[in-house]
ZAVEXDO-716712 format. One record per residue (C-alpha): residue number from 1; x, y negated, z. Coordinates in nm, 3 decimals, always signed. Layout:
+-----+---------+---------+---------+
| num |       x |       y |       z |
+-----+---------+---------+---------+
| NUM |       X |       Y |       Z |
...
+-----+---------+---------+---------+
//
This chain:
+-----+---------+---------+---------+
| num |       x |       y |       z |
+-----+---------+---------+---------+
|   1 |  -0.111 |  +2.630 |  +0.923 |
|   2 |  +0.220 |  +2.762 |  +0.798 |
|   3 |  +0.134 |  +2.663 |  +0.426 |
|   4 |  +0.050 |  +2.316 |  +0.560 |
|   5 |  +0.375 |  +2.288 |  +0.747 |
|   6 |  +0.581 |  +2.410 |  +0.446 |
|   7 |  +0.397 |  +2.150 |  +0.218 |
|   8 |  +0.465 |  +1.864 |  +0.474 |
|   9 |  +0.833 |  +1.968 |  +0.501 |
|  10 |  +0.852 |  +1.977 |  +0.119 |
|  11 |  +0.729 |  +1.634 |  +0.084 |
|  12 |  +0.842 |  +1.449 |  +0.420 |
|  13 |  +1.105 |  +1.684 |  +0.576 |
|  14 |  +1.056 |  +1.542 |  +0.926 |
|  15 |  +0.820 |  +1.359 |  +1.149 |
|  16 |  +1.058 |  +1.047 |  +1.094 |
|  17 |  +1.030 |  +1.107 |  +0.694 |
|  18 |  +0.653 |  +1.102 |  +0.742 |
|  19 |  +0.629 |  +0.800 |  +0.958 |
|  20 |  +0.865 |  +0.600 |  +0.727 |
|  21 |  +0.599 |  +0.630 |  +0.450 |
|  22 |  +0.316 |  +0.489 |  +0.645 |
|  23 |  +0.199 |  +0.116 |  +0.669 |
|  24 |  +0.036 |  +0.108 |  +1.018 |
|  25 |  -0.274 |  -0.116 |  +0.937 |
|  26 |  -0.541 |  -0.321 |  +1.133 |
|  27 |  -0.719 |  -0.560 |  +0.910 |
|  28 |  -1.028 |  -0.598 |  +1.126 |
|  29 |  -1.166 |  -0.950 |  +1.114 |
|  30 |  -1.226 |  -0.904 |  +1.520 |
|  31 |  -0.887 |  -0.773 |  +1.595 |
|  32 |  -0.758 |  -0.886 |  +1.917 |
|  33 |  -0.423 |  -0.985 |  +2.044 |
|  34 |  -0.404 |  -0.670 |  +2.258 |
|  35 |  -0.492 |  -0.454 |  +1.956 |
|  36 |  -0.218 |  -0.623 |  +1.760 |
|  37 |  +0.033 |  -0.582 |  +2.030 |
|  38 |  -0.057 |  -0.206 |  +2.064 |
|  39 |  -0.034 |  -0.165 |  +1.681 |
|  40 |  +0.325 |  -0.299 |  +1.698 |
|  41 |  +0.421 |  -0.079 |  +1.996 |
|  42 |  +0.281 |  +0.221 |  +1.811 |
|  43 |  +0.466 |  +0.126 |  +1.501 |
|  44 |  +0.794 |  +0.116 |  +1.694 |
|  45 |  +0.744 |  +0.431 |  +1.876 |
|  46 |  +0.667 |  +0.640 |  +1.567 |
|  47 |  +0.893 |  +0.417 |  +1.340 |
|  48 |  +0.634 |  +0.349 |  +1.066 |
|  49 |  +0.745 |  +0.165 |  +0.756 |
|  50 |  +0.541 |  -0.151 |  +0.849 |
|  51 |  +0.263 |  -0.310 |  +1.038 |
|  52 |  +0.001 |  -0.456 |  +0.814 |
|  53 |  -0.224 |  -0.734 |  +0.965 |
|  54 |  -0.408 |  -1.048 |  +0.849 |
|  55 |  -0.205 |  -1.352 |  +0.792 |
|  56 |  -0.312 |  -1.529 |  +1.128 |
|  57 |  -0.120 |  -1.231 |  +1.318 |
|  58 |  +0.210 |  -1.245 |  +1.106 |
|  59 |  +0.397 |  -1.482 |  +1.343 |
|  60 |  +0.320 |  -1.264 |  +1.655 |
|  61 |  +0.404 |  -0.938 |  +1.465 |
|  62 |  +0.720 |  -1.078 |  +1.345 |
|  63 |  +0.827 |  -1.169 |  +1.690 |
|  64 |  +0.722 |  -0.835 |  +1.838 |
|  65 |  +0.891 |  -0.633 |  +1.562 |
|  66 |  +1.219 |  -0.851 |  +1.569 |
|  67 |  +1.511 |  -0.624 |  +1.593 |
|  68 |  +1.320 |  -0.305 |  +1.480 |
|  69 |  +1.317 |  -0.141 |  +1.144 |
|  70 |  +0.944 |  -0.187 |  +1.101 |
|  71 |  +0.855 |  -0.429 |  +0.837 |
|  72 |  +0.591 |  -0.712 |  +0.867 |
|  73 |  +0.329 |  -0.682 |  +0.622 |
|  74 |  +0.022 |  -0.907 |  +0.536 |
|  75 |  -0.256 |  -0.899 |  +0.266 |
|  76 |  -0.325 |  -1.193 |  +0.029 |
|  77 |  -0.674 |  -1.266 |  -0.067 |
|  78 |  -0.834 |  -0.988 |  +0.128 |
|  79 |  -1.032 |  -0.825 |  +0.048 |
|  80 |  -1.204 |  -0.907 |  -0.289 |
|  81 |  -0.898 |  -1.088 |  -0.449 |
|  82 |  -1.118 |  -1.389 |  -0.556 |
|  83 |  -0.905 |  -1.673 |  -0.478 |
|  84 |  -0.738 |  -1.866 |  -0.747 |
|  85 |  -0.385 |  -1.764 |  -0.861 |
|  86 |  -0.261 |  -2.098 |  -0.729 |
|  87 |  -0.438 |  -2.031 |  -0.392 |
|  88 |  -0.277 |  -1.680 |  -0.378 |
|  89 |  +0.069 |  -1.812 |  -0.446 |
|  90 |  +0.025 |  -2.072 |  -0.149 |
|  91 |  -0.093 |  -1.791 |  +0.075 |
|  92 |  +0.191 |  -1.587 |  -0.018 |
|  93 |  +0.436 |  -1.844 |  +0.045 |
|  94 |  +0.283 |  -1.925 |  +0.373 |
|  95 |  +0.305 |  -1.562 |  +0.471 |
|  96 |  +0.677 |  -1.529 |  +0.386 |
|  97 |  +0.748 |  -1.844 |  +0.576 |
|  98 |  +0.574 |  -1.708 |  +0.884 |
|  99 |  +0.773 |  -1.391 |  +0.867 |
| 100 |  +0.604 |  -1.139 |  +0.630 |
| 101 |  +0.842 |  -0.902 |  +0.449 |
| 102 |  +0.574 |  -0.706 |  +0.264 |
| 103 |  +0.296 |  -0.908 |  +0.057 |
| 104 |  +0.005 |  -0.690 |  -0.040 |
| 105 |  -0.143 |  -0.901 |  -0.313 |
| 106 |  -0.512 |  -0.811 |  -0.380 |
| 107 |  -0.557 |  -0.850 |  -0.746 |
| 108 |  -0.840 |  -1.028 |  -0.906 |
| 109 |  -0.980 |  -0.688 |  -1.019 |
| 110 |  -1.330 |  -0.816 |  -1.086 |
| 111 |  -1.176 |  -0.986 |  -1.389 |
| 112 |  -1.039 |  -0.661 |  -1.530 |
| 113 |  -1.350 |  -0.538 |  -1.715 |
| 114 |  -1.396 |  -0.854 |  -1.917 |
| 115 |  -1.030 |  -0.882 |  -2.003 |
| 116 |  -0.957 |  -0.515 |  -2.071 |
| 117 |  -0.780 |  -0.486 |  -2.406 |
| 118 |  -0.801 |  -0.844 |  -2.484 |
| 119 |  -0.555 |  -1.128 |  -2.590 |
| 120 |  -0.233 |  -1.122 |  -2.350 |
| 121 |  -0.314 |  -1.472 |  -2.207 |
| 122 |  -0.623 |  -1.359 |  -2.006 |
| 123 |  -0.647 |  -1.447 |  -1.654 |
| 124 |  -0.542 |  -1.090 |  -1.573 |
| 125 |  -0.224 |  -1.141 |  -1.777 |
| 126 |  -0.163 |  -1.459 |  -1.610 |
| 127 |  -0.208 |  -1.325 |  -1.268 |
| 128 |  +0.045 |  -1.033 |  -1.325 |
| 129 |  +0.298 |  -1.282 |  -1.464 |
| 130 |  +0.252 |  -1.520 |  -1.152 |
| 131 |  +0.324 |  -1.213 |  -0.932 |
| 132 |  +0.627 |  -1.133 |  -1.115 |
| 133 |  +0.759 |  -1.488 |  -1.104 |
| 134 |  +0.703 |  -1.489 |  -0.735 |
| 135 |  +0.871 |  -1.150 |  -0.701 |
| 136 |  +1.185 |  -1.289 |  -0.874 |
| 137 |  +1.178 |  -1.599 |  -0.662 |
| 138 |  +1.189 |  -1.379 |  -0.337 |
| 139 |  +1.380 |  -1.075 |  -0.427 |
| 140 |  +1.407 |  -0.951 |  -0.057 |
| 141 |  +1.036 |  -0.936 |  -0.033 |
| 142 |  +0.838 |  -0.638 |  -0.124 |
| 143 |  +0.534 |  -0.708 |  -0.362 |
| 144 |  +0.251 |  -0.447 |  -0.359 |
| 145 |  -0.033 |  -0.524 |  -0.618 |
| 146 |  -0.356 |  -0.388 |  -0.485 |
| 147 |  -0.580 |  -0.284 |  -0.776 |
| 148 |  -0.887 |  -0.141 |  -0.604 |
| 149 |  -0.911 |  +0.157 |  -0.817 |
| 150 |  -1.256 |  +0.266 |  -0.721 |
| 151 |  -1.390 |  -0.047 |  -0.868 |
| 152 |  -1.243 |  +0.002 |  -1.212 |
| 153 |  -1.248 |  +0.285 |  -1.475 |
| 154 |  -0.955 |  +0.519 |  -1.514 |
| 155 |  -0.849 |  +0.353 |  -1.845 |
| 156 |  -0.875 |  +0.012 |  -1.677 |
| 157 |  -0.645 |  +0.138 |  -1.392 |
| 158 |  -0.394 |  +0.273 |  -1.648 |
| 159 |  -0.411 |  -0.064 |  -1.823 |
| 160 |  -0.329 |  -0.263 |  -1.504 |
| 161 |  -0.063 |  -0.017 |  -1.416 |
| 162 |  +0.103 |  -0.076 |  -1.766 |
| 163 |  +0.094 |  -0.449 |  -1.727 |
| 164 |  +0.262 |  -0.443 |  -1.378 |
| 165 |  +0.531 |  -0.204 |  -1.518 |
| 166 |  +0.604 |  -0.439 |  -1.820 |
| 167 |  +0.656 |  -0.711 |  -1.579 |
| 168 |  +0.946 |  -0.522 |  -1.426 |
| 169 |  +0.995 |  -0.706 |  -1.089 |
| 170 |  +0.672 |  -0.562 |  -0.899 |
| 171 |  +0.774 |  -0.298 |  -0.652 |
| 172 |  +0.447 |  -0.122 |  -0.591 |
| 173 |  +0.101 |  -0.068 |  -0.734 |
| 174 |  -0.152 |  -0.007 |  -0.444 |
| 175 |  -0.459 |  +0.179 |  -0.492 |
| 176 |  -0.712 |  +0.005 |  -0.247 |
| 177 |  -0.771 |  -0.249 |  +0.010 |
| 178 |  -0.935 |  +0.013 |  +0.227 |
| 179 |  -1.258 |  -0.161 |  +0.183 |
| 180 |  -1.385 |  +0.024 |  -0.113 |
| 181 |  -1.676 |  +0.176 |  +0.079 |
| 182 |  -1.843 |  -0.187 |  +0.024 |
| 183 |  -1.811 |  -0.133 |  -0.338 |
| 184 |  -1.941 |  +0.207 |  -0.390 |
| 185 |  -2.203 |  +0.428 |  -0.251 |
| 186 |  -2.094 |  +0.742 |  -0.378 |
| 187 |  -1.758 |  +0.898 |  -0.490 |
| 188 |  -1.403 |  +0.824 |  -0.409 |
| 189 |  -1.327 |  +0.471 |  -0.253 |
| 190 |  -0.934 |  +0.492 |  -0.235 |
| 191 |  -0.655 |  +0.689 |  -0.367 |
| 192 |  -0.726 |  +0.979 |  -0.583 |
| 193 |  -0.529 |  +1.257 |  -0.726 |
| 194 |  -0.628 |  +1.155 |  -1.072 |
| 195 |  -0.487 |  +0.808 |  -1.032 |
| 196 |  -0.177 |  +0.933 |  -0.851 |
| 197 |  -0.092 |  +1.161 |  -1.151 |
| 198 |  -0.147 |  +0.897 |  -1.414 |
| 199 |  +0.059 |  +0.627 |  -1.231 |
| 200 |  +0.346 |  +0.859 |  -1.177 |
| 201 |  +0.348 |  +0.978 |  -1.535 |
| 202 |  +0.347 |  +0.605 |  -1.649 |
| 203 |  +0.633 |  +0.510 |  -1.413 |
| 204 |  +0.830 |  +0.814 |  -1.548 |
| 205 |  +0.780 |  +0.715 |  -1.900 |
| 206 |  +0.893 |  +0.355 |  -1.833 |
| 207 |  +1.199 |  +0.491 |  -1.628 |
| 208 |  +1.078 |  +0.224 |  -1.371 |
| 209 |  +1.169 |  +0.166 |  -1.018 |
| 210 |  +0.811 |  +0.089 |  -0.938 |
| 211 |  +0.652 |  +0.303 |  -0.690 |
| 212 |  +0.294 |  +0.391 |  -0.566 |
| 213 |  +0.132 |  +0.289 |  -0.235 |
| 214 |  -0.177 |  +0.524 |  -0.192 |
| 215 |  -0.440 |  +0.355 |  +0.032 |
| 216 |  -0.802 |  +0.413 |  +0.124 |
| 217 |  -0.983 |  +0.687 |  +0.292 |
| 218 |  -0.660 |  +0.876 |  +0.375 |
| 219 |  -0.738 |  +1.040 |  +0.701 |
| 220 |  -0.567 |  +1.383 |  +0.725 |
| 221 |  -0.253 |  +1.576 |  +0.664 |
| 222 |  -0.394 |  +1.765 |  +0.373 |
| 223 |  -0.511 |  +1.447 |  +0.211 |
| 224 |  -0.148 |  +1.343 |  +0.226 |
| 225 |  -0.024 |  +1.674 |  +0.079 |
| 226 |  -0.275 |  +1.641 |  -0.206 |
| 227 |  -0.181 |  +1.301 |  -0.293 |
| 228 |  +0.189 |  +1.375 |  -0.261 |
| 229 |  +0.166 |  +1.669 |  -0.497 |
| 230 |  +0.023 |  +1.454 |  -0.765 |
| 231 |  +0.245 |  +1.133 |  -0.720 |
| 232 |  +0.557 |  +1.320 |  -0.659 |
| 233 |  +0.861 |  +1.105 |  -0.610 |
| 234 |  +0.682 |  +0.796 |  -0.723 |
| 235 |  +0.449 |  +0.796 |  -0.417 |
| 236 |  +0.648 |  +0.654 |  -0.141 |
| 237 |  +0.393 |  +0.453 |  +0.091 |
| 238 |  +0.066 |  +0.540 |  +0.241 |
| 239 |  -0.155 |  +0.252 |  +0.384 |
| 240 |  -0.355 |  +0.382 |  +0.660 |
| 241 |  -0.573 |  +0.271 |  +0.928 |
| 242 |  -0.418 |  +0.259 |  +1.280 |
| 243 |  -0.643 |  +0.522 |  +1.432 |
| 244 |  -0.576 |  +0.761 |  +1.147 |
| 245 |  -0.203 |  +0.690 |  +1.143 |
| 246 |  -0.162 |  +0.788 |  +1.508 |
| 247 |  -0.397 |  +1.099 |  +1.454 |
| 248 |  -0.198 |  +1.205 |  +1.146 |
| 249 |  +0.133 |  +1.181 |  +1.337 |
| 250 |  -0.014 |  +1.385 |  +1.640 |
| 251 |  -0.153 |  +1.644 |  +1.391 |
| 252 |  +0.197 |  +1.670 |  +1.210 |
| 253 |  +0.358 |  +1.736 |  +1.553 |
| 254 |  +0.095 |  +2.002 |  +1.643 |
| 255 |  +0.153 |  +2.212 |  +1.313 |
| 256 |  +0.507 |  +2.204 |  +1.389 |
| 257 |  +0.685 |  +1.930 |  +1.169 |
| 258 |  +1.025 |  +1.871 |  +1.332 |
| 259 |  +1.130 |  +1.559 |  +1.454 |
| 260 |  +1.467 |  +1.567 |  +1.268 |
| 261 |  +1.636 |  +1.774 |  +1.004 |
| 262 |  +1.824 |  +2.087 |  +1.120 |
| 263 |  +2.198 |  +2.043 |  +1.064 |
+-----+---------+---------+---------+
//
């Protein structure tokens, strides 16, 4: 217990520091208005980084979070990323117009295996370019590119990370939609220590401000610590389901993570 507390303090310092890294997420197709209102109330109580919801809930969330420090986040082309680039751009613009501040763009990861290592005008390159262009147009919006790491090989993940880094306007690479369980019957379905380490080394090599958003199957404090050890200062956001996010905050309180830093 003491070791866990020391690890948490090393990475997050306080409960506030931990909460400020968490995207409080409910992407359930059958989510109700009551559940979305509760999500926002919890986010304001714990002071999470953002509330992440489907596009149809963005106006309500923007209204409920107005005046708070909690950001409004939504996911584009959830959850397979199969929409065309043009459709994704339209969806992103609609989300921004409705009040979204964070755009989690589900990349067309199913195109990666056939494009890996090929000419720089494949659909993969064109999508990266489109995201970068949109990010330049909306500099106050945070763009997180979801690559669904579990669906790709390690080297394909590294390749996509390099393409995003070279674009230079994209703020985050995100590891999963949280729906990876539908893709794999065995093995990891979200963020892995191996991916965190590789992405962090690449970001350092590029001297890039791009950061990592770990997501998928993050359910415990120890999982947060393991990922943080691998991602270091480059890992600054965690996408966590609403049930687990609250449970993690309660667990951190139980092990003694202080609410504020000692003066």
